[in-house]
N, CA and C of each residue as an Amber inpcrd file, in Angstrom:
protein
   267
  11.5730000  50.4990000 -60.8710000  12.7180000  49.8000000 -61.4090000
  13.9450000  50.1610000 -60.5680000  14.7260000  49.1520000 -60.2180000
  15.9700000  49.3770000 -59.4940000  17.1130000  49.4450000 -60.4970000
  17.9410000  50.4460000 -60.3220000  19.0570000  50.6600000 -61.2410000
  20.3580000  50.6070000 -60.4570000  21.2860000  49.8050000 -60.9450000
  22.6140000  49.6680000 -60.3400000  23.6370000  50.0330000 -61.4080000
  24.6640000  50.7570000 -60.9980000  25.7170000  51.1050000 -61.9550000
  27.0760000  51.0550000 -61.2830000  28.0900000  50.9730000 -62.0960000
  29.4450000  51.1440000 -61.5980000  29.8020000  52.6140000 -61.8140000
  31.0420000  52.9660000 -61.6710000  31.4140000  54.3840000 -61.6940000
  31.4760000  55.0220000 -63.0850000  31.7370000  54.2490000 -64.1180000
  31.9800000  54.8400000 -65.4430000  30.8520000  55.7220000 -65.9710000
  29.6020000  55.2580000 -66.0170000  28.5450000  56.1190000 -66.5630000
  28.3910000  57.4280000 -65.7950000  28.4350000  57.3400000 -64.4670000
  28.2600000  58.5600000 -63.6790000  29.4560000  59.4940000 -63.8190000
  30.6350000  58.9330000 -63.9150000  31.8380000  59.7450000 -64.1020000
  31.7230000  60.5870000 -65.3750000  31.3100000  59.9590000 -66.4610000
  31.2050000  60.7010000 -67.7230000  30.0590000  61.7100000 -67.6970000
  28.9780000  61.3890000 -67.0300000  27.8870000  62.3650000 -66.9090000
  28.3150000  63.5730000 -66.0810000  29.1240000  63.3400000 -65.0630000
  29.6590000  64.4570000 -64.2770000  30.5410000  65.3270000 -65.1640000
  31.4030000  64.6880000 -65.9480000  32.3410000  65.4350000 -66.7920000
  31.6510000  66.2990000 -67.8450000  30.5000000  65.8570000 -68.3410000
  29.7950000  66.6690000 -69.3400000  28.6790000  67.5010000 -68.7000000
  28.7040000  67.5630000 -67.3620000  27.7530000  68.3660000 -66.5930000
  26.2990000  67.9680000 -66.8750000  26.0680000  66.6470000 -66.9360000
  24.7230000  66.1180000 -67.1950000  24.3260000  65.0450000 -66.1790000
  24.8670000  65.1110000 -64.9680000  24.6000000  64.0820000 -63.9710000
  23.1220000  63.9930000 -63.6170000  22.3920000  65.0880000 -63.6750000
  20.9650000  65.0680000 -63.3430000  20.1600000  64.2620000 -64.3620000
  20.7010000  64.0440000 -65.5310000  20.0080000  63.2790000 -66.5660000
  19.6610000  61.8780000 -66.0740000  20.6130000  61.2130000 -65.4390000
  20.3530000  59.8530000 -64.9720000  19.2990000  59.8420000 -63.8650000
  19.3230000  60.8540000 -63.0240000  18.3090000  60.9610000 -61.9630000
  16.9270000  61.2390000 -62.5570000  16.8550000  62.0630000 -63.5690000
  15.5550000  62.3760000 -64.1740000  14.9320000  61.1520000 -64.8390000
  15.7550000  60.2220000 -65.2650000  15.2460000  59.0040000 -65.9090000
  14.9250000  57.9220000 -64.8910000  15.8000000  57.7070000 -63.9080000
  15.6690000  56.5500000 -63.0210000  15.2980000  56.8660000 -61.5710000
  15.3660000  58.1070000 -61.1360000  15.0240000  58.5550000 -59.7770000
  16.0400000  58.1220000 -58.7190000  16.2500000  56.8280000 -58.4990000
  17.2440000  56.3410000 -57.5350000  18.2520000  55.4610000 -58.2610000
  19.5060000  55.6390000 -57.8980000  20.5790000  54.8410000 -58.4760000
  21.3240000  54.1700000 -57.3230000  21.4960000  52.8610000 -57.4040000
  22.2240000  52.1050000 -56.3900000  23.6430000  51.8590000 -56.8880000
  24.6020000  52.1040000 -56.0020000  26.0080000  51.8770000 -56.3400000
  26.6880000  51.1520000 -55.1860000  27.6810000  50.3280000 -55.4840000
  28.4370000  49.6770000 -54.4080000  29.3920000  50.6750000 -53.7610000
  29.8160000  50.3750000 -52.5440000  30.7620000  51.2460000 -51.8410000
  32.0360000  51.4930000 -52.6420000  32.4560000  50.5160000 -53.4210000
  33.6790000  50.6650000 -54.2280000  33.5660000  51.8600000 -55.1660000
  32.3560000  52.2160000 -55.5290000  32.0900000  53.3620000 -56.3970000
  32.7080000  54.6360000 -55.8230000  32.5200000  54.8620000 -54.5310000
  33.0010000  56.0890000 -53.8860000  34.5180000  56.1810000 -53.9650000
  35.2050000  55.1010000 -53.6380000  36.6700000  55.1500000 -53.6780000
  37.1850000  55.2810000 -55.1090000  36.4730000  54.7120000 -56.0750000
  36.8890000  54.8460000 -57.4760000  36.8030000  56.2960000 -57.9420000
  35.7630000  57.0080000 -57.5350000  35.5990000  58.3940000 -57.9850000
  36.4100000  59.3900000 -57.1540000  37.0030000  58.9220000 -56.0650000
  37.8010000  59.8070000 -55.2190000  39.2890000  59.5490000 -55.4000000
  39.6580000  58.8510000 -56.4520000  41.0510000  58.5440000 -56.7270000
  41.7750000  59.7930000 -57.2120000  43.0190000  59.9580000 -56.7980000
  43.8040000  61.1420000 -57.1670000  43.9650000  61.2890000 -58.6770000
  43.8560000  60.2100000 -59.4230000  44.0030000  60.2750000 -60.8720000
  42.7370000  60.6840000 -61.5960000  41.6320000  60.7800000 -60.8780000
  40.3640000  61.1620000 -61.5050000  40.2970000  62.6660000 -61.7560000
  39.4880000  63.0780000 -62.7150000  39.3460000  64.5060000 -63.0050000
  38.8500000  65.2790000 -61.7790000  39.2690000  66.5190000 -61.6280000
  38.8630000  67.3240000 -60.4650000  37.3450000  67.4560000 -60.3090000
  36.6230000  67.5360000 -61.4190000  35.1580000  67.6700000 -61.3360000
  34.5350000  66.4620000 -60.6410000  35.0710000  65.3060000 -60.9250000
  34.5550000  64.0640000 -60.3370000  34.9100000  64.0120000 -58.8580000
  36.1630000  64.3140000 -58.5300000  36.5850000  64.2850000 -57.1240000
  35.8510000  65.3320000 -56.3000000  35.4730000  66.4240000 -56.8990000
  34.7060000  67.4680000 -56.1890000  33.2620000  67.0210000 -55.9460000
  32.6960000  66.2440000 -56.8550000  31.3030000  65.8170000 -56.7690000
  31.0770000  64.7210000 -55.7290000  31.9790000  63.7560000 -55.6470000
  31.7440000  62.5460000 -54.8550000  31.6550000  62.7630000 -53.3440000
  32.3270000  63.7240000 -52.7210000  32.1780000  63.8670000 -51.2670000
  30.7620000  64.2700000 -50.8290000  29.9930000  64.8590000 -51.7290000
  28.6250000  65.2810000 -51.4150000  27.6490000  64.6990000 -52.4310000
  27.4920000  63.3760000 -52.4120000  26.5940000  62.7630000 -53.4040000
  25.1430000  63.1740000 -53.1400000  24.3380000  63.2510000 -54.1630000
  22.9290000  63.6220000 -53.9950000  22.1490000  62.5230000 -53.2790000
  21.0070000  62.8860000 -52.7580000  20.1960000  61.9280000 -51.9920000
  19.6830000  60.7660000 -52.8430000  19.6030000  60.9510000 -54.1380000
  19.0990000  59.8860000 -55.0080000  20.1440000  58.7990000 -55.2740000
  21.3820000  59.0430000 -54.8890000  22.4430000  58.0530000 -55.0680000
  22.5420000  57.2090000 -53.7990000  22.2500000  55.9360000 -53.8940000
  22.2470000  55.0230000 -52.7530000  23.5280000  54.1960000 -52.7540000
  24.4460000  54.5560000 -51.8580000  25.7090000  53.8180000 -51.7370000
  25.4570000  52.6480000 -50.7850000  25.7440000  51.4330000 -51.2480000
  25.4240000  50.2460000 -50.4740000  26.6120000  49.3170000 -50.3070000
  26.6680000  48.7380000 -49.1220000  27.7120000  47.7520000 -48.8280000
  27.4120000  46.4720000 -49.5960000  28.4500000  45.8600000 -50.1090000
  28.3110000  44.6170000 -50.8610000  29.1250000  43.5400000 -50.1640000
  28.4650000  42.4390000 -49.8580000  29.1640000  41.2920000 -49.2940000
  29.7700000  40.5090000 -50.4510000  31.0680000  40.4440000 -50.4670000
  31.7530000  39.8040000 -51.5940000  31.7030000  38.2900000 -51.4850000
  31.4060000  37.7020000 -52.5940000  31.4040000  36.2470000 -52.7070000
  32.5280000  35.8570000 -53.6590000  33.0780000  34.7110000 -53.4350000
  34.1070000  34.2240000 -54.3550000  33.4200000  33.5400000 -55.5350000
  33.6430000  34.0900000 -56.6940000  33.0740000  33.5390000 -57.9140000
  34.1490000  33.6690000 -58.9910000  34.6710000  32.5640000 -59.4800000
  35.7600000  32.6180000 -60.4580000  35.4490000  33.4940000 -61.6700000
  34.2060000  33.5170000 -62.1120000  33.8610000  34.3380000 -63.2730000
  33.8820000  35.8200000 -62.9270000  33.4760000  36.1800000 -61.7180000
  33.4630000  37.5860000 -61.3170000  34.8150000  38.0590000 -60.8100000
  35.6220000  37.1490000 -60.2980000  36.9200000  37.5270000 -59.7440000
  37.8630000  38.1140000 -60.7880000  37.5730000  37.8830000 -62.0530000
  38.4170000  38.4340000 -63.1310000  38.1470000  39.9200000 -63.3610000
  37.0180000  40.4110000 -62.8560000  36.6090000  41.7920000 -63.0930000
  37.2440000  42.7550000 -62.0970000  37.2330000  44.0160000 -62.4530000
  37.6370000  45.0820000 -61.5390000  36.6480000  45.1050000 -60.3830000
  37.0860000  45.5020000 -59.2140000  36.2410000  45.4570000 -58.0180000
  34.9270000  46.2260000 -58.1920000  34.9590000  47.3690000 -58.8660000
  33.7430000  48.1510000 -59.0740000  32.7130000  47.4380000 -59.9170000
  33.1630000  46.8230000 -60.9980000  32.2470000  46.0760000 -61.8540000
  31.7080000  44.8390000 -61.1410000  32.6070000  44.1400000 -60.4500000
  32.1800000  42.9390000 -59.7190000  31.1400000  43.2890000 -58.6630000
  31.4140000  44.3390000 -57.8780000  30.4830000  44.7180000 -56.8180000
  29.1550000  45.2180000 -57.3740000  29.1710000  45.8890000 -58.5070000
  27.9150000  46.3390000 -59.1240000  27.0720000  45.1360000 -59.5540000
  27.7090000  44.1090000 -60.0970000  26.9830000  42.9030000 -60.4940000
  26.4050000  42.2030000 -59.2580000  27.1880000  42.0790000 -58.2230000
  26.7040000  41.4360000 -56.9880000  25.5500000  42.2300000 -56.3750000
  25.6790000  43.5450000 -56.3500000  24.6150000  44.3850000 -55.8030000
  23.3330000  44.2310000 -56.6070000  23.4400000  44.2410000 -57.9120000
  22.2530000  44.0600000 -58.7640000  21.5990000  42.7080000 -58.5110000
  22.4030000  41.7050000 -58.2800000  21.8770000  40.3670000 -58.0110000
  21.1160000  40.3270000 -56.6820000  21.5830000  41.0680000 -55.6750000
  20.9710000  41.0460000 -54.3430000  19.7420000  41.9290000 -54.2310000
  19.6260000  42.9450000 -55.0660000  18.4820000  43.8760000 -54.9210000
  17.1880000  43.2700000 -55.3850000
């Protein structure tokens, strides 16, 4: 099974020190490149910013070719890119 996520679920798992939980269930997690910049924002908690520069091997950061879609354009870039990535995988 291929699993794609945006930053929110992983951010909260990092904060409660349970990030390995998602890996134990799904093995590989695909995320769009926007994920990295979202978790490295100065406003994010220090635990999250410390984690993202050295992501584990099971986290697959992937480039997303953006398409113009009026329904998706209303979303935040991370959510939009996660939907596009899931569609392409």
